[in-house]
C-alpha positions as CSV (number, residue, x, y, z in Angstrom):
1,X,199.5,-124.5,70.7
2,X,198.6,-126.3,73.9
3,X,199.2,-123.1,75.9
4,X,196.7,-121.1,73.7
5,X,194.1,-123.7,74.0
6,X,194.5,-123.7,77.9
7,X,194.3,-119.9,77.9
8,X,191.1,-119.9,75.8
9,X,189.6,-122.5,78.0
10,X,190.5,-120.6,81.1
11,X,189.0,-117.4,79.6
12,X,185.7,-119.1,78.8
13,X,185.5,-120.6,82.3
14,X,186.1,-117.2,83.9
15,X,183.3,-115.5,82.0
16,X,180.4,-114.4,84.2
17,X,176.8,-115.8,84.1
18,X,175.5,-112.5,82.6
19,X,177.9,-112.7,79.7
20,X,177.0,-116.3,79.0
21,X,173.3,-115.3,79.2
22,X,173.8,-112.5,76.8
23,X,175.5,-114.9,74.3
24,X,172.7,-117.5,74.5
25,X,170.1,-114.6,74.2
26,X,172.0,-113.3,71.1
27,X,172.0,-116.8,69.5
28,X,168.4,-117.2,70.1
29,X,167.6,-113.8,68.8
30,X,169.4,-114.5,65.5
31,X,167.6,-117.8,65.1
32,X,164.3,-116.0,65.6
33,X,165.2,-113.5,62.9
34,X,166.3,-116.2,60.6
35,X,163.2,-118.4,61.0
36,X,161.1,-115.1,60.9
37,X,162.4,-114.4,57.3
38,X,161.4,-117.9,56.2
39,X,158.0,-117.7,58.0
40,X,157.3,-114.4,56.3
41,X,158.2,-115.8,52.9
42,X,156.0,-118.8,53.5
43,X,153.1,-116.6,54.8
44,X,153.2,-114.4,51.7
45,X,153.1,-117.4,49.5
46,X,150.3,-119.0,51.5
47,X,148.1,-115.9,51.3
48,X,148.7,-115.4,47.6
49,X,147.9,-119.0,47.0
50,X,144.6,-118.7,49.0
51,X,143.6,-115.6,47.2
52,X,144.2,-117.3,43.8
53,X,142.2,-120.3,44.7
54,X,139.1,-119.6,42.7
55,X,141.2,-118.9,39.5
56,X,143.2,-122.1,40.1
57,X,140.0,-124.2,40.5
58,X,138.5,-122.7,37.3
59,X,141.5,-122.5,35.0
60,X,144.0,-124.9,36.4
61,X,147.2,-125.3,34.4
62,X,145.6,-124.0,31.2
63,X,146.0,-120.5,32.8
64,X,149.7,-120.8,32.0
65,X,149.1,-121.7,28.4
66,X,146.2,-119.3,27.5
67,X,147.0,-116.2,25.7
68,X,143.6,-114.4,26.3
69,X,143.1,-111.9,29.1
70,X,139.4,-110.8,28.9
71,X,137.8,-109.5,32.1
72,X,134.4,-109.1,30.2
73,X,134.1,-112.9,29.6
74,X,136.2,-113.9,32.7
75,X,138.7,-115.6,30.4
76,X,142.3,-115.3,31.7
77,X,145.7,-116.6,30.7
78,X,149.3,-115.3,31.4
79,X,151.4,-116.9,28.7
80,X,152.1,-113.5,27.0
81,X,153.0,-112.1,30.4
82,X,155.3,-114.9,31.3
83,X,156.9,-114.6,27.8
84,X,157.4,-110.9,28.3
85,X,158.8,-111.2,31.8
86,X,161.4,-113.7,30.7
87,X,162.3,-112.1,27.4
88,X,162.7,-108.6,28.9
89,X,164.8,-109.9,31.7
90,X,166.9,-111.9,29.2
91,X,167.5,-108.7,27.1
92,X,168.4,-106.8,30.1
93,X,171.0,-109.3,31.4
94,X,172.3,-109.8,27.9
95,X,173.3,-106.2,27.9
96,X,174.1,-105.7,31.6
97,X,176.3,-108.8,32.3
98,X,179.2,-108.0,30.0
99,X,179.1,-104.3,30.9
100,X,178.8,-105.1,34.6
101,X,181.5,-107.6,34.9
102,X,183.8,-105.6,32.7
103,X,183.2,-102.5,34.8
104,X,183.9,-104.7,38.0
105,X,187.2,-105.8,36.5
106,X,188.3,-102.2,35.8
107,X,187.2,-101.1,39.3
108,X,188.9,-104.0,41.1
109,X,192.2,-103.8,39.3
110,X,194.8,-100.9,39.2
111,X,193.9,-99.6,35.7
112,X,192.7,-96.3,37.0
113,X,194.0,-94.0,39.8
114,X,192.5,-94.6,43.2
115,X,190.6,-91.2,43.2
116,X,189.0,-91.9,39.8
117,X,188.0,-95.4,40.8
118,X,186.3,-94.0,44.0
119,X,184.2,-91.6,41.9
120,X,183.2,-94.4,39.5
121,X,182.3,-96.7,42.3
122,X,180.1,-94.0,43.9
123,X,178.6,-93.3,40.4
124,X,177.7,-97.0,39.8
125,X,176.2,-97.4,43.3
126,X,174.2,-94.1,42.8
127,X,172.4,-95.7,39.9
128,X,170.8,-98.1,42.5
129,X,169.4,-95.3,44.4
130,X,167.4,-93.7,41.6
131,X,163.6,-94.6,41.8
132,X,162.2,-96.7,39.1
133,X,159.6,-94.1,38.2
134,X,162.4,-91.7,37.4
135,X,164.0,-94.4,35.1
136,X,160.5,-94.7,33.4
137,X,160.1,-91.1,32.8
138,X,163.7,-90.8,31.5
139,X,163.0,-93.8,29.3
140,X,159.9,-92.2,27.8
141,X,161.5,-88.8,26.9
142,X,165.1,-89.9,26.1
143,X,165.4,-93.6,25.5
144,X,162.3,-94.3,23.5
145,X,163.0,-91.7,20.8
146,X,166.5,-93.0,20.4
147,X,165.5,-96.6,20.2
148,X,162.6,-95.8,17.9
149,X,164.9,-94.3,15.4
150,X,167.3,-97.2,15.8
151,X,164.3,-99.6,15.4
152,X,163.2,-98.0,12.2
153,X,166.6,-98.4,10.7
154,X,166.8,-102.0,11.8
155,X,163.4,-102.7,10.5
156,X,164.2,-101.1,7.1
157,X,167.5,-102.9,6.5
158,X,167.0,-106.1,8.6
159,X,163.3,-106.5,8.7
160,X,163.8,-110.0,7.2
161,X,165.2,-111.1,10.6
162,X,162.3,-112.1,12.9
163,X,163.7,-110.1,15.8
164,X,163.2,-106.8,13.8
165,X,160.2,-107.8,11.7
166,X,157.8,-105.2,13.0
167,X,158.1,-101.4,12.7
168,X,158.6,-99.7,16.1
169,X,155.7,-97.9,17.6
170,X,157.5,-96.3,20.6
171,X,157.3,-98.3,23.8
172,X,158.2,-102.0,23.3
173,X,160.2,-105.0,24.4
174,X,163.5,-103.4,23.4
175,X,163.2,-100.2,25.5
176,X,162.0,-102.3,28.5
177,X,165.1,-104.6,28.1
178,X,167.5,-101.7,27.9
179,X,165.9,-100.0,31.0
180,X,166.2,-103.2,32.9
181,X,170.0,-103.4,31.8
182,X,170.5,-100.0,33.3
183,X,168.7,-100.8,36.6
184,X,170.5,-104.2,37.1
185,X,173.9,-102.9,36.2
186,X,174.7,-101.6,39.8
187,X,173.8,-105.0,41.2
188,X,176.0,-106.9,38.9
189,X,178.9,-104.5,39.1
190,X,178.9,-104.0,42.8
191,X,178.7,-107.7,43.8
192,X,181.1,-108.8,41.0
193,X,183.6,-106.2,42.2
194,X,183.3,-107.4,45.8
195,X,183.9,-111.0,44.6
196,X,187.0,-110.0,42.7
197,X,188.4,-107.8,45.5
198,X,187.9,-110.7,48.0
199,X,190.3,-112.9,46.1
200,X,193.6,-113.2,48.0
201,X,196.4,-111.2,46.5
202,X,198.7,-114.2,46.7
203,X,196.7,-115.8,43.9
204,X,197.5,-112.8,41.7
205,X,201.2,-112.9,42.7
206,X,201.4,-116.7,42.1
207,X,200.0,-116.3,38.6
208,X,202.3,-113.4,37.7
209,X,205.2,-115.3,39.2
210,X,204.5,-118.3,36.9
211,X,204.7,-115.9,33.9
212,X,201.0,-115.1,33.3
213,X,200.2,-111.7,31.7
214,X,197.8,-109.4,33.4
215,X,194.8,-110.4,31.1
216,X,195.7,-114.1,31.4
217,X,195.7,-113.7,35.3
218,X,192.3,-111.9,35.1
219,X,190.5,-114.2,32.6
220,X,192.1,-117.6,33.7
221,X,192.6,-117.1,37.4
222,X,190.6,-114.3,38.9
223,X,187.3,-114.6,37.1
224,X,187.1,-118.5,37.7
225,X,188.0,-117.9,41.3
226,X,185.2,-115.3,41.7
227,X,182.8,-117.1,39.4
228,X,180.4,-118.2,42.2
229,X,180.1,-114.5,43.3
230,X,179.6,-113.4,39.7
231,X,176.9,-116.0,39.2
232,X,175.1,-114.9,42.5
233,X,175.2,-111.3,41.3
234,X,173.8,-112.2,37.9
235,X,171.0,-114.2,39.5
236,X,170.1,-111.5,41.9
237,X,169.9,-109.1,39.1
238,X,167.7,-111.5,37.2
239,X,165.3,-111.6,40.2
240,X,165.3,-107.9,40.3
241,X,164.6,-107.6,36.5
242,X,161.7,-110.1,36.7
243,X,160.0,-108.2,39.5
244,X,160.5,-104.7,38.2
245,X,157.2,-102.9,37.8
246,X,157.0,-99.2,37.3
247,X,159.7,-98.5,34.8
248,X,158.8,-101.5,32.6
249,X,155.1,-100.7,32.7
250,X,155.9,-97.2,31.3
251,X,158.1,-98.6,28.5
252,X,157.0,-102.0,27.4
253,X,153.7,-101.0,25.7
254,X,151.4,-103.2,27.8
255,X,150.2,-105.4,24.9
256,X,148.9,-108.9,25.8
257,X,150.5,-110.4,22.7
258,X,153.4,-112.8,21.9
259,X,155.7,-111.5,19.3
260,X,159.3,-112.6,18.5
261,X,160.1,-109.0,17.3
262,X,162.0,-106.9,19.9
263,X,160.5,-103.9,18.4
264,X,156.8,-104.9,19.2
265,X,155.1,-104.0,22.5
266,X,154.6,-106.6,25.0
267,X,153.7,-107.2,28.7
268,X,155.0,-108.6,31.9
269,X,153.3,-110.1,35.0
270,X,154.4,-107.1,37.2
271,X,152.9,-104.7,34.6
272,X,149.7,-106.6,34.4
273,X,149.3,-106.4,38.2
274,X,150.1,-102.7,38.3
275,X,147.7,-101.8,35.5
276,X,144.6,-103.9,36.5
277,X,144.6,-104.5,40.1
278,X,143.0,-101.2,41.1
279,X,140.0,-101.7,38.9
280,X,139.7,-105.5,39.3
281,X,136.8,-107.3,40.9
282,X,135.5,-110.8,41.3
283,X,137.3,-113.6,39.5
284,X,139.7,-111.1,37.9
285,X,141.2,-110.4,41.4
286,X,141.7,-114.1,41.9
287,X,143.3,-114.3,38.4
288,X,145.7,-111.5,39.2
289,X,146.7,-113.2,42.4
290,X,147.2,-116.4,40.4
291,X,149.6,-114.4,38.0
292,X,151.3,-113.1,41.2
293,X,151.8,-116.6,42.4
294,X,153.3,-117.6,39.0
295,X,155.8,-114.6,39.3
296,X,156.5,-115.7,42.9
297,X,157.3,-119.3,41.7
298,X,159.5,-117.9,38.9
299,X,161.6,-115.8,41.2
300,X,161.9,-118.7,43.7
301,X,163.1,-121.0,40.9
302,X,165.8,-118.3,39.9
303,X,167.0,-118.2,43.5
304,X,167.1,-122.0,43.9
305,X,169.1,-122.2,40.6
306,X,171.5,-119.6,41.8
307,X,172.2,-121.5,45.0
308,X,172.5,-124.8,43.0
309,X,175.0,-123.2,40.6
310,X,177.1,-121.7,43.4
311,X,177.3,-124.9,45.3
312,X,178.3,-126.8,42.2
313,X,181.0,-124.3,41.4
314,X,182.4,-124.4,45.0
315,X,182.7,-128.2,44.8
316,X,184.8,-128.0,41.6
């Protein structure tokens, strides 16, 4: 051990001044990049906050609780959009998390031949490369008719349940949630699979050696060991779902109302910005920037929660 330390120290001393300068330069370059990312984030938030200043001064915190969006009377509130953003993202994750984690388990274990797994991994990752507008067009012509028929059946037989209390009209909260599930599925699957693959094989072998079955090993050993990575994948997918614009705008119905029914149309903050920003003027622009600031804060909270959960899990 002493010999290795002496050799390393000798090698360090024998390095030329040019190599040392390159190392110092690389360290400073990475620091600049790191602080540049943080500075860019702060600059974006600062600029959005400045642009939303007039709306903040006029509406204050009531902007978050008001349900009216009326450019004619300059009366604005984003409670329906906040509700739609959170609900559509929750529906998407409710569908995508079990499917994504299950797919990650299948692709990380030896359930399938290696060639089949390679094809499936490529297919899952290919979903992330499809533009959101393509998802939106596919949703309009394929997904909406299917979910409309399903929604009519649910409303006919289970209309007494508040979630299915309104007859479907086509675009709505449910199609938006399903399309978000499809769009976030590659993120959850890929990152969860990476977390499961990174677990040392000795952990699997030790569990099997103690008499655990394959599924006991997966459910009681591997998933808890990879839990922090899975949580990070879910939170990243949540941030992606909350910020999705084009596909959700095409499928959610863009109605500034709050309804507990999943079959009713709704709206999100991203859809509101996409629909109205090009024609906005005066106080409406400031109100839209205020809404963007709210979305910025929501996504920031999601990322902070993800880091907090990961740190808590690592300490256990």
